[in-house]
C-alpha positions, 0 to 999 in steps of 0.5 A: 895380476888379475884375480882368477874370477875377473876373467869369468865376468869378462867372458859372461859379458861377451856372451850377452852381446846384442848383435844382429844374430843374437836376437834372432837366435834368442827369438827362435829359441823362445818361440816355443815357450812363448806361444801357447796354443790351447789343446782344442785349437791345436786339435781343430787345426790338425783336423782341418789340415787333414781335411785340406790334405784330402782336398788337395789330393782330390784336386791332384786327381782332378788335374790328372783326369783333366790332363788325360780327358782329351786322350780318351774321347769317350762318347760322353765326356766325364763331368768333372764339375762334381769333383770341383764342387766337392773340393770347393765345399771342403775348402769352404768348410775348413775356412769357416771352421778355422775362423778366429771366432770358432778358434776362440771358442775352442781355446776358451773351451780348452782352457776351461778343461785344463787343470 
């Protein structure tokens, strides 16, 4: 007859199987723990996401205006180039601020302030 504790060991060994799904579950569970993002970098990314959301909204308005511009037939058609230039400027600035060198500076500055 088996001792009462021997079956527990068998169950524990079954739980530690290294199947295809086990690795994916472990990786997904541990990703939050293994990825450490400095507060400065996180704040920079959040700020740039907001800026890119604004740029996307302006582009949506521009698309709508261009879709209906042929219907209005004003004496002088509106100039949409200014809106496109503004969005292009916003996106270029966001790209520059999200450059790895800039983010590295924010990460090291954030680490210096962390206790």
